[in-house]
N, C-alpha and C positions, 0 to 999 in steps of 0.2 A: 503492498499497500503505499507506505512514505521510501524515499530513499535509503541507504544506511547511513547509520549516524556520521558524526564528524564533533572536533574535537573530541573525543571521545578516549578517557585513558584512564587507566588506575594502576598508582603507586605503592604497590607492597611489599611484603619477604616475599623470599624465594619459597617460604615454607607454605606460605599461603597463597601462591599464585595457581594453584589447582583449581582452589576454591572461584577465582574471577577469570581465568583462561579462556575460559568457553563463547564469552561475551566480545573478546577483542582478535583480533588478528596477526598483531604483530609485538612481538617484545623485544625490551631490549636491557640489559645490567646495568645497574648504575651502583656501583661498591654494593653491599649485601641487599640491596634492594632490587628488585623487577619492575619496569616499566609496561605494561601492556596497555599499547595503544590501537585504536580503528587505523587501516591503511587508506584513508583516503586522506586523513590531514598531512601537510608537511612537516617533518622533521629531520633537524641539523644535528650530527652528535660528533662531541670531540674533546680529544683527552690530550692529555698531557702532563707528565712525571704523576703526583698522586693527585691530581687535579681535574675534573670532569664535569662538563655541561651538554646540556639537552637543551633544546628550544622546539617545542612543539607547537606550530602552527605559523601564521606569518608575521614575519617581524623583519623591520628596518631600521637601518639607523637614519636619524632625521636630520642629522649635520652633513653626514659623506653621503648619503643613500644606498651605503653598502648592505646588502642584504641576503644573498646565494652564501657566502662566506661568513655569517655573524658567528658563528658558533665557535668556529675557529678563532678567526680574529678579536673578537670577545676573552677567550681563553687567553689569549699571547698579553693583552692589555692588563689585564688583572691578574693582583697575586692572590687574594683571598674572597671570602665570599663580599666581605663589605665593600670593599672597592667594586666587587660586581653589583651589589644595589646602586651604587652610586652612577656605573656604566649604564647600567640598565635606565635611566632615568632621560636617557638619549635615545630608547629606542621605542618604537613606534606600533601598532599592530594589534594582533588578537592571536595571545600566543602565552604559554607557560613557559617557565623556566625551570630547570632542576640542575642543582648543581650539587658537586660532592669535591670535598676536600680531606683527603684518605677515606674515610669510614663515614663520616658525617656525611648527611645529606639535606640540604636547604628546597624547597618549592615556591618560587612566587611568580604570583600574576601579571598583567600588563597591568596599566594604569587605572582602570577600573575595573580589574577582575570581570574580562568580558567572556575569558572563559572561566565558567562556574566551578569552583574548587571544593569540595567538604570534605573534610577530615575526621576521623574518630578521635574521642578523647576517653581513658578511665577502660579501654582495653588491654589485651595482653599486645598486641602488633598494633601499629598505626597503619592505619589505610588512608589515602588520599584517592581521590575518585571524583569525575565529571558528573556522574548522575548518583545521588545520594539513596536512590532507590536500590540500586547494587549492594550495597552497603546495608541497607535495612533488609534485602531478603538474605544477603549470607551469613546474616548475625541473626539472624531471626527477631529484630528491635522491635520493641513497643513504644508507644509516644508516651512523651512522661507528663504527668497529668498537670501539671502547672505551666508547663512549656504550650501542649495541645491548648491549653485555655488561652493562652496568650494567641496562639492561632485563629484560635475560635472570637477572639472578641474584635476583628477589623476583618473587613472583606479580605476574599483569597486571592484576589488583585494589587493588594499592598503587602508589603514588607512585613517581616519580624524585623524586630530590633538589634542592632549591634551585630554579633555573630552567632546567634543563638537559630535552634532550629526546633520543629518541637519534639526531636530525640534529645535527649542529654548527652545520648555517647556520639552525638556528632555537631561538628561545628561548621559553618562556611568561613572561609579564607576571603577577608575584606581587604580592601587599597589599603594599601602604604604599612599593610604588614605581610610578614613572610612566616612560612612555617619551616621551624627547627624540626626537621622529623625525627632524629636520632632523643630531642627531650620530648618528642609529642607535645609540641606549644607551639600558637602562632605568636609572632614577635611585630610587635609595631616600630617600624624606623621613621627619621624624620626627612620630610624635604626643606625645611627653613629654621635652622639655629637662630637667626635674628631676624627682628619682622622686617618683611621685605619694602624694599624703596620704591614708592609708587610711579609708575610709568604710564605715561598716555593711553588713551586706545587705538591710536595710530601707529603709537611706537611696538605695542603690541603686536597689532599685525603686522607691522615691517619686519617682526622677530619671527613671528611662527607662519605665517605664510609659506616661506620657502619647507618649513618643516612636513605642512599640511600637503603641499607639493609632494612631497619624499612618501608618504606616506597612500597618498591618491592614486601615484606612479605605479607603487607596486602593486595595489586590486587591479586598477586598468589592465597590467601585464598577466597577472592570472586569472579572471576574470571579464564576461560581458557582465556589466553593470547597470542598475539601475536605481535610479533617484527618487524615493515618494517623496511627491510636491506637494505644498499646501499652499496657502496663499501668507504662511510665516517665516519668519525672519530665519529660523535656525536649517530648514532645508534648502532655502533661498543661497548661504552660505556653500552647502555643499553642490549645489547647482551651477553656482560659478567656477567654483573650482574643477567641477568634472567637464564642465561646458569649454573653458579656459583648454584646457587638456587634451578633450577631444570633444571634434564638434557633432560626435557620434553620438552624444549621451541621450540615453531613454530615461523617461521618467513616469510617474502613474499617480495616479489619488485611487483611494478606495473610498466609495460610498461609505457615510454612517448613516446611520439609523434618524440621528438629529436634522440631519441635511434637509435641507429644502433644494430645488432647482436650481435657485441663484443663492444659492451659500456661497461665498467669496472662498473657502475653502475648493469648492467644485470648482470656480468660474474663474479665480486667478492664475491657477496653473496651465489651464489651456491657453489664457495671454500670453506668457510667458514662453511657451511652446510655439508661439503663433509668432515670438518677436524672436527666437534663438532658429526660429524652423528646424526644430528637432522633433522627436516621436515623442507621443503625450497619450497614455490609456487611461479612461476612467474606467474602474473595475467596481466589480459589487463583489460581498461579501458569500463566499460559499458554504452551504448547509454540511453541517455536520454528521454523517449519518453514525447508527450505531455500532458499525464494525470499526469507524474510525475512532469514536470512543473509546470503543473496548481496547483498543490498540495502544492509544497514549495512557490510557489505564494501567494498561498491564508494565508499560515499558516506564512508569512515571509514580502510580500508584491512583487511585482513588480521592477524589477532592484534597490534591495534591498541586493542582496549577491554576491558574485563573482560566477559566473558560472562553473569554472573550480573545484572551493572546494567543488559544489556540486556534480561535476561528481566525484570526488574523495571518497567523500563523499559515495553517490550510491553503486561506486565499492565497496569500503570497508563492507559495509552494507551488500551486495549481499553474501559475501564471509563470514565474520565472524559476523555475526549477533549474539547478544546473549553476543559474549566474543569481549574483552575489548582488543584495540591496545595500545600500547604503545611507544607514540614519544619524539625525543630525542631535542625539539628544545633549550629548557632553557640553556643545556651547549653547545649550537651551540652558542647561542646568547652572555651568559656570560662567558662561559669557555674557549673559544674561540675567544672572541671580535668578532665575523664576520661582523660586522656591521662598526667599526671602527678603529680596527687595534690598534696601539698605537699612533696613530695623540696624538698632544700635548693639554692638557687639556685648552689653552687658544683658541684655534681653535673650542671649542664645543658654535658655532652659532646657532642663529635661522636658516639663511642663510644655513649653514651647514647640518643641522637637517630636512631643509626642502628638501632637496636633496634626504634624507636617508626617506624621507615620501613619496617620488615620487608622488608630489603633487604641480600642477603648477598656484597658485595663490598666490596671495601678502597678504588673508586671513589668508590663512594658517600658511604663516611665524609670523604673528602679533599672532596668538594663541600660537606657540610655543617658542615665545619670554614671554607671560602669563606665559606659562609653566615653562621655566628656573627661571623667577622672583620668582614665587611659590616655587622650590627646593631652591632658594637662602634665600627667606625671612624665609623658616622653619627652617634653621642653620642644613640640611642635610649636611652629610660630605661623602655619597659615591659619587662618580666621576658622572658628569652629561651624558659622554658616556654612564656609565652601565644603569643609571636611563634610558635613555633615551630608549634601549635596554629592556628593564624589564616592563618600562610604557607604553610606546607607541608602542612598536615591539609585546610583547607579552602578553600587557594584552590589545591593543587596534586592531592591525594587527591579531595576531594568533584566539582570541576570535570571528571572525569569522567563522571558522573551529569549534571551540568548540560548537557555536551555531546552524551549521546545523549538526552537529555531535549529538549534545544533542533534538533538537527539531526529528528527525530522530529514535532516540532511541539507538543509536552507542555509547560505554563506548568510552572515547577517553582521555587516561589518562599521567600522568606523573610522573615518581620517583624520580624527581628532583624539584619536588616542593615544597620546604619550604623556608623561609628565612633564618634558620638557615644555608642550604648549599649555599645556593644564596650569601649571604651575608659573607660568608666565602671564596666564590672563588677571590669574590670582591677583597680580600685583594692580591691578587697573582697579582703581577706585570704585567700589558698588556702586553707587548714586550715578555715574556714567557707564558702568557695565547694563545697568536696568534700563537705561536708554537706549539701547543695542547699539552703542557706539562698536562697539569691536566687529559686531556683524556688517554693520554698513561700510566700516573701511576696510573689511576683508574683500567684501562685493566691491569696493571702488577700486580695490589692489588688482581684483583678477576680471571682472566683467563689470562696468560700471553700468552698461546699458540693461540690466536688469535692473536697477533703480528707475526707470523711467516707466515699470508697473507699480503702481501703489501697494503697498503691504495692508494685511486687513487692518480695517477700522477697529479699532478699540471701541468696547459699551461705553455709552455715558453715561452720566449720572452718578450714582453713590458708588457702582464699579469700579470705575476707571476713578476717582478719586480717592480710593482705598488702596489701590494700586499704586497712587503717585505719593501718598503720603502715609512714611514709616511708620510714625504711630498708630493711624488709621489699620493700618495692613496689621498691624501686630494684632491688637483686641479682634480687628473683622476677621484674625484666624480663630481665635478662642471662640468666638460667635458662632462661626461654621461649623468649627468641631461641635458644640455641643447641639446644634441643632441635627447634624448627620449621626450625632451618638444618640440620639434620641429617637432619629428615624430605625437604625440599626436596631438599634435593641430590642424596637417595636414588632422592626420584621425577623429578627433573629431565628432562624431555627439551626438547631445542630447538623454538622456534617455526620454522614456516615461512615462508622468507622470500618 
């Protein structure tokens, strides 16, 4: 029904490999561990003296443009794992890095952990895996009642807090962390030890545009790519880069149930395609058959994935199987601070972040407090609003879509996914970012004629005022939260186990 999965892996002890090997096609040894992978995702493997590195996925150096011999050259450039963490800042793409020093093995995701990594805690052996269901079935794990309560206390299409899952024995690797496999623990690393020096949106665009080019060029060399296009700013930046590099760029828009025929997200992409004389498709959501639902339930588990994300994944796969779709979520979350606007930093509290998590349990708030403590203890100087967007929104919430696309074999990538790009943008004042100044600067840099077509019109009245005023936006966030909480609890039904 679906193509075989991609970005599929399992890192386990050699004693445990028989429990997992039937799911995978290829095997690599790294120290005392074995890495089992699918045979459709590219992999680079290099070894030098007592050190070894595997890059699983699509990766490119955003400074040099180097991609094909990246693992080998990276190993020559670094002397230990901490240097490897620093080196990774200049890598972009969608990948996992496995690094060995003597018998000590580490696992590190890309800038937003766009290849989800789930790992075990409290078991005899540590396992790192792309699909938690494989671990659950192998060890016959049962959900923890308190953690399951958190999962049940919010819509399924929202994320759980921090790194927790409904299983006490399984955690999720989030951005800015790596797994020390030998110690069976995830550890945070810093991006900035000092407060970032403020730069202008124009300077940020100037610095990052060549880096984005490197990532985009890599994907264009690997896939036929499609750009999901709306009336908004995020997708237009993606479109500008792709159009600048290839006049053959194709785009599409998926009809939403809330649309009317004159909806801006439906009509403006048509105007953009007409301006650039490129191919654009308007497509409609596919119906999900019982067979499809049964298949994905067997792969991921019943009530363990958002239905709306699955419908969209099936729709994209139906039309663009074998091609890559390029989304723009990173520039929305970081480039224009879509979640937090320019709220003062002292208001970055567990209670506020729980609102943005859309979870209605006190336990969720407790884990968000632990997350904030984890940030503060590390000495990280990137502000916690941006870190929440990167780690909890992109690293956990968006990973649900990445996981669904991966298991059905549909490449889903991002041309902004590099720490060098992301943490250049965080140096721009949030008040300027929320006005989409980075977006506009990048479009001017790559394809200024796209600005001739207007962006979507902002809603008038109270909604627009709330978005433009930090204090009002902050209090409106809580008002909206408690309205949604009341509605959720009223309609809540316990999912089947």
